[in-house]
TORMITOR-523598 format. One record per residue (C-alpha): z, x, y; residue in one letter. Coordinates in nm, 2 decimals. Example, Ala and Ser with C-alpha at 12.3 -4.5 7.8 and 13.67 -1.06 7.14 Angstrom:
# TORMITOR-523598
+--------+--------+--------+----+
!     c3 !     c1 !     c2 ! aa !
+--------+--------+--------+----+
!   0.78 !   1.23 !  -0.45 !  A !
!   0.71 !   1.37 !  -0.11 !  S !
+--------+--------+--------+----+
***
This chain:
# TORMITOR-523598
+--------+--------+--------+----+
!     c3 !     c1 !     c2 ! aa !
+--------+--------+--------+----+
!   4.48 !   9.21 !  -0.30 !  X !
!   4.24 !   9.50 !  -0.23 !  X !
!   3.88 !   9.40 !  -0.19 !  X !
!   3.63 !   9.57 !  -0.42 !  X !
!   3.31 !   9.73 !  -0.30 !  X !
!   2.98 !   9.58 !  -0.42 !  X !
!   2.87 !   9.75 !  -0.74 !  X !
!   3.22 !   9.83 !  -0.86 !  X !
!   3.42 !   9.68 !  -1.15 !  X !
!   3.78 !   9.70 !  -1.27 !  X !
!   3.86 !   9.88 !  -1.59 !  X !
!   4.13 !   9.76 !  -1.83 !  X !
!   4.34 !  10.05 !  -1.69 !  X !
!   4.33 !   9.89 !  -1.35 !  X !
!   4.10 !  10.15 !  -1.20 !  X !
!   3.79 !  10.05 !  -1.01 !  X !
!   3.48 !  10.25 !  -1.09 !  X !
!   3.12 !  10.23 !  -0.98 !  X !
!   2.91 !  10.02 !  -1.21 !  X !
!   2.56 !  10.16 !  -1.17 !  X !
!   2.40 !   9.88 !  -1.37 !  X !
!   2.56 !   9.62 !  -1.15 !  X !
!   2.46 !   9.81 !  -0.84 !  X !
!   2.10 !   9.83 !  -0.95 !  X !
!   2.10 !   9.46 !  -1.01 !  X !
!   2.23 !   9.38 !  -0.67 !  X !
!   2.00 !   9.63 !  -0.49 !  X !
!   1.69 !   9.55 !  -0.69 !  X !
!   1.41 !   9.45 !  -0.45 !  X !
!   1.21 !   9.13 !  -0.50 !  X !
!   0.94 !   9.19 !  -0.75 !  X !
!   0.60 !   9.10 !  -0.60 !  X !
!   0.41 !   8.82 !  -0.77 !  X !
!   0.06 !   8.68 !  -0.76 !  X !
!   0.12 !   8.51 !  -0.43 !  X !
!   0.23 !   8.84 !  -0.26 !  X !
!  -0.08 !   9.01 !  -0.39 !  X !
!  -0.30 !   8.73 !  -0.26 !  X !
!  -0.14 !   8.74 !   0.08 !  X !
!  -0.17 !   9.11 !   0.11 !  X !
!  -0.55 !   9.10 !   0.03 !  X !
!  -0.62 !   8.77 !   0.21 !  X !
!  -0.77 !   8.62 !  -0.11 !  X !
!  -0.68 !   8.31 !  -0.31 !  X !
!  -0.42 !   8.30 !  -0.58 !  X !
!  -0.69 !   8.20 !  -0.82 !  X !
!  -0.88 !   8.51 !  -0.75 !  X !
!  -0.58 !   8.73 !  -0.82 !  X !
!  -0.51 !   8.54 !  -1.14 !  X !
!  -0.86 !   8.59 !  -1.26 !  X !
!  -0.84 !   8.96 !  -1.19 !  X !
!  -0.50 !   9.02 !  -1.35 !  X !
!  -0.58 !   8.82 !  -1.66 !  X !
!  -0.94 !   8.94 !  -1.70 !  X !
!  -1.09 !   8.60 !  -1.66 !  X !
!  -1.45 !   8.53 !  -1.56 !  X !
!  -1.56 !   8.42 !  -1.21 !  X !
!  -1.48 !   8.74 !  -1.01 !  X !
!  -1.70 !   9.03 !  -0.91 !  X !
!  -1.60 !   9.38 !  -1.03 !  X !
!  -1.53 !   9.52 !  -0.68 !  X !
!  -1.28 !   9.24 !  -0.60 !  X !
!  -1.12 !   9.28 !  -0.94 !  X !
!  -1.07 !   9.65 !  -0.88 !  X !
!  -0.93 !   9.58 !  -0.54 !  X !
!  -0.68 !   9.33 !  -0.68 !  X !
!  -0.57 !   9.56 !  -0.96 !  X !
!  -0.52 !   9.85 !  -0.72 !  X !
!  -0.31 !   9.63 !  -0.49 !  X !
!  -0.10 !   9.51 !  -0.79 !  X !
!  -0.03 !   9.87 !  -0.88 !  X !
!   0.06 !   9.97 !  -0.53 !  X !
!   0.29 !   9.67 !  -0.48 !  X !
!   0.46 !   9.73 !  -0.81 !  X !
!   0.36 !   9.40 !  -0.97 !  X !
!   0.48 !   9.34 !  -1.33 !  X !
!   0.37 !   9.04 !  -1.53 !  X !
!   0.63 !   8.79 !  -1.62 !  X !
!   0.57 !   8.80 !  -1.99 !  X !
!   0.85 !   8.56 !  -2.07 !  X !
!   0.69 !   8.30 !  -1.84 !  X !
!   0.37 !   8.36 !  -2.02 !  X !
!   0.53 !   8.29 !  -2.35 !  X !
!   0.67 !   7.97 !  -2.21 !  X !
!   0.34 !   7.86 !  -2.07 !  X !
!   0.16 !   7.94 !  -2.39 !  X !
!   0.43 !   7.77 !  -2.60 !  X !
!   0.46 !   8.07 !  -2.81 !  X !
!   0.80 !   8.15 !  -2.98 !  X !
!   0.95 !   8.48 !  -3.06 !  X !
!   1.13 !   8.47 !  -3.39 !  X !
!   1.41 !   8.73 !  -3.44 !  X !
!   1.58 !   8.78 !  -3.77 !  X !
!   1.94 !   8.91 !  -3.78 !  X !
!   2.07 !   9.06 !  -4.11 !  X !
!   2.43 !   9.16 !  -4.07 !  X !
!   2.73 !   9.17 !  -4.30 !  X !
!   3.00 !   8.90 !  -4.32 !  X !
!   3.28 !   9.15 !  -4.38 !  X !
!   3.46 !   9.29 !  -4.20 !  X !
!   3.45 !   8.96 !  -4.01 !  X !
!   3.68 !   9.08 !  -3.73 !  X !
!   3.39 !   9.32 !  -3.63 !  X !
!   3.07 !   9.16 !  -3.74 !  X !
!   3.15 !   8.82 !  -3.60 !  X !
!   3.17 !   8.98 !  -3.26 !  X !
!   2.84 !   9.16 !  -3.30 !  X !
!   2.67 !   8.83 !  -3.39 !  X !
!   2.84 !   8.66 !  -3.09 !  X !
!   2.70 !   8.93 !  -2.86 !  X !
!   2.35 !   8.86 !  -3.00 !  X !
!   2.39 !   8.49 !  -2.95 !  X !
!   2.53 !   8.52 !  -2.60 !  X !
!   2.23 !   8.74 !  -2.50 !  X !
!   1.99 !   8.49 !  -2.65 !  X !
!   2.15 !   8.19 !  -2.48 !  X !
!   1.95 !   8.22 !  -2.15 !  X !
!   1.63 !   8.19 !  -2.36 !  X !
!   1.75 !   7.90 !  -2.57 !  X !
!   1.49 !   7.64 !  -2.65 !  X !
!   1.22 !   7.84 !  -2.48 !  X !
!   1.12 !   8.19 !  -2.59 !  X !
!   1.34 !   8.30 !  -2.88 !  X !
!   1.46 !   8.16 !  -3.20 !  X !
!   1.72 !   8.36 !  -3.40 !  X !
!   1.74 !   8.34 !  -3.78 !  X !
!   2.06 !   8.47 !  -3.94 !  X !
!   2.06 !   8.62 !  -4.29 !  X !
!   2.42 !   8.73 !  -4.35 !  X !
!   2.52 !   8.92 !  -4.66 !  X !
!   2.85 !   9.02 !  -4.81 !  X !
!   2.92 !   9.37 !  -4.68 !  X !
!   2.75 !   9.70 !  -4.60 !  X !
!   2.57 !   9.83 !  -4.91 !  X !
!   2.61 !   9.49 !  -5.09 !  X !
!   2.33 !   9.24 !  -5.06 !  X !
!   2.16 !   9.40 !  -4.76 !  X !
!   1.84 !   9.48 !  -4.93 !  X !
!   1.80 !   9.12 !  -5.05 !  X !
!   1.88 !   9.00 !  -4.70 !  X !
!   1.61 !   9.22 !  -4.54 !  X !
!   1.36 !   9.11 !  -4.80 !  X !
!   1.43 !   8.75 !  -4.70 !  X !
!   1.37 !   8.84 !  -4.33 !  X !
!   1.04 !   9.00 !  -4.41 !  X !
!   0.93 !   8.69 !  -4.60 !  X !
!   0.96 !   8.49 !  -4.28 !  X !
!   0.71 !   8.50 !  -3.99 !  X !
!   0.93 !   8.71 !  -3.76 !  X !
!   0.85 !   8.93 !  -3.47 !  X !
!   1.16 !   9.15 !  -3.47 !  X !
!   1.47 !   9.25 !  -3.67 !  X !
!   1.83 !   9.34 !  -3.60 !  X !
!   2.00 !   9.51 !  -3.89 !  X !
!   2.30 !   9.72 !  -3.99 !  X !
!   2.17 !   9.96 !  -4.26 !  X !
!   2.47 !  10.04 !  -4.48 !  X !
!   2.26 !  10.23 !  -4.73 !  X !
!   1.95 !  10.34 !  -4.53 !  X !
!   1.79 !  10.54 !  -4.81 !  X !
!   1.76 !  10.23 !  -5.02 !  X !
!   1.61 !  10.03 !  -4.72 !  X !
!   1.34 !  10.29 !  -4.64 !  X !
!   1.06 !  10.11 !  -4.83 !  X !
!   1.14 !   9.78 !  -4.66 !  X !
!   1.17 !   9.94 !  -4.32 !  X !
!   0.83 !  10.10 !  -4.38 !  X !
!   0.69 !   9.76 !  -4.47 !  X !
!   0.83 !   9.62 !  -4.14 !  X !
!   0.67 !   9.90 !  -3.95 !  X !
!   0.33 !   9.85 !  -4.12 !  X !
!   0.34 !   9.49 !  -4.02 !  X !
!   0.42 !   9.57 !  -3.66 !  X !
!   0.78 !   9.43 !  -3.67 !  X !
!   1.02 !   9.64 !  -3.46 !  X !
!   1.36 !   9.70 !  -3.61 !  X !
!   1.68 !   9.76 !  -3.40 !  X !
!   1.98 !   9.91 !  -3.59 !  X !
!   2.32 !   9.81 !  -3.46 !  X !
!   2.64 !  10.00 !  -3.52 !  X !
!   2.49 !  10.24 !  -3.77 !  X !
!   2.16 !  10.44 !  -3.79 !  X !
!   1.87 !  10.46 !  -4.04 !  X !
!   1.75 !  10.82 !  -3.98 !  X !
!   1.41 !  10.92 !  -4.10 !  X !
!   1.27 !  10.56 !  -4.06 !  X !
!   1.04 !  10.41 !  -3.80 !  X !
!   1.32 !  10.19 !  -3.65 !  X !
!   1.28 !  10.12 !  -3.28 !  X !
!   1.63 !  10.24 !  -3.17 !  X !
!   1.99 !  10.24 !  -3.28 !  X !
!   2.27 !  10.08 !  -3.06 !  X !
!   2.62 !  10.20 !  -3.14 !  X !
!   2.94 !  10.36 !  -3.02 !  X !
!   2.88 !  10.73 !  -3.08 !  X !
!   3.04 !  10.78 !  -3.43 !  X !
!   3.08 !  11.16 !  -3.40 !  X !
!   3.26 !  11.11 !  -3.07 !  X !
!   3.49 !  10.84 !  -3.22 !  X !
!   3.59 !  11.07 !  -3.51 !  X !
!   3.64 !  11.37 !  -3.28 !  X !
!   3.85 !  11.16 !  -3.05 !  X !
!   4.08 !  11.05 !  -3.33 !  X !
!   4.10 !  11.41 !  -3.46 !  X !
!   4.22 !  11.53 !  -3.12 !  X !
!   4.47 !  11.25 !  -3.09 !  X !
!   4.60 !  11.28 !  -3.44 !  X !
!   4.65 !  11.66 !  -3.39 !  X !
!   4.85 !  11.60 !  -3.07 !  X !
!   5.06 !  11.33 !  -3.22 !  X !
!   5.14 !  11.54 !  -3.53 !  X !
!   5.18 !  11.86 !  -3.33 !  X !
!   4.90 !  12.02 !  -3.54 !  X !
!   5.08 !  12.00 !  -3.88 !  X !
!   5.08 !  11.77 !  -4.18 !  X !
!   4.85 !  11.60 !  -4.43 !  X !
!   4.63 !  11.32 !  -4.31 !  X !
!   4.45 !  11.05 !  -4.51 !  X !
!   4.12 !  10.91 !  -4.39 !  X !
!   4.01 !  10.56 !  -4.50 !  X !
!   3.65 !  10.47 !  -4.45 !  X !
!   3.40 !  10.22 !  -4.58 !  X !
!   3.09 !  10.38 !  -4.74 !  X !
!   3.00 !  10.74 !  -4.69 !  X !
!   2.63 !  10.66 !  -4.74 !  X !
!   2.66 !  10.46 !  -4.41 !  X !
!   2.57 !  10.69 !  -4.13 !  X !
!   2.84 !  10.56 !  -3.90 !  X !
!   3.11 !  10.62 !  -4.15 !  X !
!   2.99 !  10.96 !  -4.25 !  X !
!   2.95 !  11.08 !  -3.89 !  X !
!   3.30 !  10.97 !  -3.80 !  X !
!   3.44 !  11.18 !  -4.08 !  X !
!   3.22 !  11.47 !  -3.97 !  X !
!   3.35 !  11.44 !  -3.61 !  X !
!   3.71 !  11.42 !  -3.73 !  X !
!   3.68 !  11.72 !  -3.96 !  X !
!   3.51 !  11.93 !  -3.70 !  X !
!   3.76 !  11.87 !  -3.43 !  X !
!   4.06 !  11.91 !  -3.66 !  X !
!   3.91 !  12.24 !  -3.79 !  X !
!   3.86 !  12.37 !  -3.43 !  X !
!   4.18 !  12.25 !  -3.27 !  X !
!   4.43 !  12.20 !  -3.55 !  X !
!   4.36 !  12.43 !  -3.85 !  X !
!   4.70 !  12.35 !  -4.00 !  X !
!   4.62 !  11.98 !  -4.02 !  X !
!   4.52 !  11.91 !  -4.37 !  X !
!   4.28 !  11.63 !  -4.48 !  X !
!   4.47 !  11.52 !  -4.79 !  X !
!   4.22 !  11.25 !  -4.91 !  X !
!   3.92 !  11.05 !  -4.80 !  X !
!   3.93 !  10.70 !  -4.94 !  X !
!   3.61 !  10.50 !  -4.97 !  X !
!   3.72 !  10.14 !  -4.96 !  X !
!   3.37 !   9.98 !  -4.92 !  X !
!   3.51 !   9.74 !  -4.66 !  X !
!   3.69 !   9.55 !  -4.93 !  X !
!   4.05 !   9.45 !  -4.86 !  X !
!   4.17 !   9.46 !  -5.22 !  X !
!   4.01 !   9.80 !  -5.28 !  X !
!   4.15 !   9.94 !  -4.96 !  X !
!   4.51 !   9.83 !  -5.05 !  X !
!   4.52 !   9.95 !  -5.41 !  X !
!   4.34 !  10.29 !  -5.34 !  X !
!   4.57 !  10.36 !  -5.04 !  X !
!   4.89 !  10.27 !  -5.23 !  X !
!   4.78 !  10.51 !  -5.51 !  X !
!   4.71 !  10.80 !  -5.26 !  X !
!   5.03 !  10.74 !  -5.07 !  X !
!   5.23 !  10.73 !  -5.39 !  X !
!   5.08 !  11.06 !  -5.50 !  X !
!   5.12 !  11.21 !  -5.15 !  X !
!   5.45 !  11.07 !  -5.01 !  X !
!   5.46 !  11.33 !  -4.74 !  X !
!   5.15 !  11.21 !  -4.57 !  X !
!   5.20 !  11.24 !  -4.19 !  X !
!   4.89 !  11.05 !  -4.06 !  X !
!   4.64 !  10.79 !  -4.16 !  X !
!   4.30 !  10.73 !  -3.98 !  X !
!   4.12 !  10.41 !  -4.07 !  X !
!   3.77 !  10.45 !  -3.94 !  X !
!   3.65 !  10.09 !  -3.99 !  X !
!   3.80 !   9.75 !  -3.90 !  X !
!   3.95 !   9.72 !  -4.26 !  X !
!   4.29 !   9.83 !  -4.13 !  X !
!   4.52 !   9.54 !  -4.23 !  X !
!   4.53 !   9.61 !  -4.61 !  X !
!   4.59 !   9.98 !  -4.53 !  X !
!   4.89 !   9.89 !  -4.31 !  X !
!   5.03 !   9.67 !  -4.59 !  X !
!   5.00 !   9.96 !  -4.83 !  X !
!   5.18 !  10.19 !  -4.59 !  X !
!   5.46 !   9.93 !  -4.55 !  X !
!   5.49 !   9.87 !  -4.93 !  X !
!   5.52 !  10.24 !  -4.99 !  X !
!   5.81 !  10.25 !  -4.74 !  X !
!   5.62 !  10.49 !  -4.50 !  X !
!   5.58 !  10.27 !  -4.19 !  X !
!   5.84 !  10.46 !  -3.99 !  X !
!   5.71 !  10.80 !  -4.09 !  X !
!   5.33 !  10.78 !  -4.07 !  X !
!   5.12 !  10.80 !  -3.76 !  X !
!   4.84 !  10.55 !  -3.79 !  X !
!   4.52 !  10.53 !  -3.58 !  X !
!   4.29 !  10.24 !  -3.66 !  X !
!   3.95 !  10.12 !  -3.55 !  X !
!   3.86 !   9.80 !  -3.35 !  X !
!   4.08 !   9.53 !  -3.20 !  X !
!   4.16 !   9.18 !  -3.31 !  X !
!   4.46 !   8.95 !  -3.28 !  X !
!   4.61 !   9.03 !  -3.62 !  X !
!   4.63 !   9.40 !  -3.53 !  X !
!   4.81 !   9.34 !  -3.20 !  X !
!   5.16 !   9.32 !  -3.34 !  X !
!   5.12 !   9.65 !  -3.52 !  X !
!   5.02 !   9.82 !  -3.19 !  X !
!   5.30 !   9.65 !  -3.00 !  X !
!   5.56 !   9.76 !  -3.25 !  X !
!   5.43 !  10.12 !  -3.27 !  X !
!   5.33 !  10.09 !  -3.63 !  X !
!   4.98 !  10.16 !  -3.51 !  X !
!   4.98 !  10.44 !  -3.25 !  X !
!   4.63 !  10.38 !  -3.12 !  X !
!   4.31 !  10.20 !  -3.21 !  X !
!   3.95 !  10.29 !  -3.12 !  X !
!   3.77 !   9.99 !  -2.98 !  X !
!   3.40 !  10.00 !  -3.08 !  X !
!   3.29 !   9.72 !  -2.84 !  X !
!   3.11 !   9.51 !  -3.10 !  X !
!   3.01 !   9.22 !  -2.86 !  X !
!   2.85 !   9.48 !  -2.63 !  X !
!   2.67 !   9.64 !  -2.92 !  X !
!   2.52 !   9.30 !  -3.03 !  X !
!   2.43 !   9.20 !  -2.68 !  X !
!   2.25 !   9.53 !  -2.60 !  X !
!   2.07 !   9.54 !  -2.94 !  X !
!   1.92 !   9.19 !  -2.88 !  X !
!   1.83 !   9.27 !  -2.52 !  X !
!   1.66 !   9.60 !  -2.62 !  X !
!   1.46 !   9.42 !  -2.89 !  X !
!   1.35 !   9.14 !  -2.65 !  X !
!   1.27 !   9.38 !  -2.38 !  X !
!   1.03 !   9.56 !  -2.62 !  X !
!   0.88 !   9.23 !  -2.75 !  X !
!   0.84 !   9.05 !  -2.42 !  X !
!   0.79 !   9.33 !  -2.16 !  X !
!   0.68 !   9.62 !  -2.37 !  X !
!   0.98 !   9.84 !  -2.26 !  X !
!   1.03 !  10.12 !  -2.51 !  X !
!   1.40 !  10.21 !  -2.55 !  X !
!   1.53 !  10.56 !  -2.61 !  X !
!   1.58 !  10.65 !  -2.98 !  X !
!   1.96 !  10.60 !  -2.94 !  X !
!   2.16 !  10.38 !  -2.72 !  X !
!   2.51 !  10.54 !  -2.74 !  X !
!   2.82 !  10.37 !  -2.61 !  X !
!   3.15 !  10.53 !  -2.54 !  X !
!   3.45 !  10.43 !  -2.75 !  X !
!   3.76 !  10.29 !  -2.59 !  X !
!   4.12 !  10.40 !  -2.67 !  X !
!   4.37 !  10.11 !  -2.69 !  X !
!   4.74 !  10.18 !  -2.71 !  X !
!   5.06 !   9.97 !  -2.65 !  X !
!   5.05 !  10.05 !  -2.28 !  X !
!   4.70 !   9.90 !  -2.22 !  X !
!   4.68 !   9.65 !  -2.51 !  X !
!   4.74 !   9.34 !  -2.31 !  X !
!   4.47 !   9.43 !  -2.05 !  X !
!   4.22 !   9.48 !  -2.33 !  X !
!   4.31 !   9.16 !  -2.51 !  X !
!   4.27 !   8.95 !  -2.19 !  X !
!   3.95 !   9.13 !  -2.10 !  X !
!   3.80 !   9.08 !  -2.45 !  X !
!   3.88 !   8.71 !  -2.47 !  X !
!   4.10 !   8.50 !  -2.24 !  X !
!   4.39 !   8.36 !  -2.44 !  X !
!   4.43 !   8.65 !  -2.68 !  X !
!   4.72 !   8.79 !  -2.49 !  X !
!   5.08 !   8.70 !  -2.48 !  X !
!   5.02 !   8.36 !  -2.31 !  X !
!   4.80 !   8.23 !  -2.59 !  X !
!   4.93 !   7.91 !  -2.73 !  X !
!   4.78 !   7.96 !  -3.07 !  X !
!   4.52 !   8.14 !  -3.26 !  X !
!   4.30 !   7.88 !  -3.43 !  X !
!   4.07 !   7.93 !  -3.72 !  X !
!   3.71 !   7.88 !  -3.66 !  X !
!   3.44 !   7.83 !  -3.93 !  X !
!   3.17 !   8.09 !  -3.98 !  X !
!   2.83 !   7.99 !  -3.85 !  X !
!   2.66 !   7.78 !  -4.11 !  X !
!   2.31 !   7.79 !  -4.23 !  X !
!   2.05 !   8.06 !  -4.24 !  X !
!   1.87 !   7.95 !  -3.92 !  X !
!   2.01 !   7.90 !  -3.58 !  X !
!   1.83 !   7.84 !  -3.25 !  X !
!   1.94 !   8.11 !  -3.01 !  X !
!   2.21 !   7.98 !  -2.78 !  X !
!   2.28 !   7.64 !  -2.94 !  X !
!   2.64 !   7.73 !  -3.00 !  X !
!   2.86 !   7.68 !  -2.69 !  X !
!   3.04 !   8.01 !  -2.73 !  X !
!   3.38 !   7.85 !  -2.72 !  X !
!   3.49 !   7.92 !  -3.08 !  X !
!   3.85 !   8.04 !  -3.11 !  X !
!   3.93 !   8.37 !  -3.27 !  X !
!   4.04 !   8.38 !  -3.63 !  X !
!   4.37 !   8.54 !  -3.73 !  X !
!   4.20 !   8.83 !  -3.90 !  X !
!   3.85 !   8.76 !  -3.78 !  X !
!   3.77 !   8.76 !  -3.42 !  X !
!   3.51 !   8.60 !  -3.20 !  X !
!   3.33 !   8.68 !  -2.87 !  X !
!   3.45 !   9.00 !  -2.72 !  X !
!   3.32 !   9.20 !  -2.43 !  X !
+--------+--------+--------+----+
***
């Protein structure tokens, strides 16, 4: 077995690439603290503490000397420790949809796993789940703002309707991090997502190659008022228009992330257009679309590209009924969204306006590697896929769950 260099990591493909983040973690020098400043100046720890925290009992010249040394040495206050010592508690509200569970359960798990190191100490997480994007999200956000919270993580399905509430949060000094989809024109802190235009463009390029640039294609999405869904369509259309002008977009189906609606609308479209050559499902709501394709007798004739990865989709990829799926890394999205918010609240670190992640392409040839990387036991050696209940209650202390919940058949749990 070949040894790996420090700061590298294996990819699902088997390649080894440099991991800059891990390299930085390993090479990061020791951050000087109060003791190091005191030793450098030859003064007491108490003197340094009084200077750094603007306490009385120190003359101005010594205070200036301590502050100058702290800046030179690169001292940064441990605000998390300060929260602990003051017994203050950060309260973070999370308002995310329940459906499609195979995606959003993983986003929640990423948030909880990121919060776990701070359990029973700094952060308390309150969950306000609602039905699906565009359905119940305004009421959930209102509930969040009624509580005494310090930060919010949301997925704005209809951002225009949420603007007044997001303005209220801004006026109250509550930072808002959007995950998976954006709320443009609002004062949100940042948005963490897989780049939607890139995802749509990637599928457009793949679909054109698979179909040799010809044939009608149906695109199934959730809600076009959702920025993520609209921008995937934009990326798909733009790439198809540039690379494959003979590829026709026969229909765009808005299924509102509802299984029944997706099935019936897709059957109607396929019945009316039996010569459809390709179908792109741009959300995790792919299973009812696949059933509709099968029930119309088109499974062997239609090239299907889906979105996300969960156990119930695996047989379709293995059999070739799904040619490829675009993995949106939901666990990573949730983890980063929470870390960015806490970094801002605890350390004052302002994130960039967008934190964009690269989508992953999963096909039959690399499916098993992705499944095992996402969650041990999802691959071929898994004994069973057990059903796990959805987290109960509106309030959960961050990290109290043990992270060992098994994935559901159509609803998956912690992925990386």
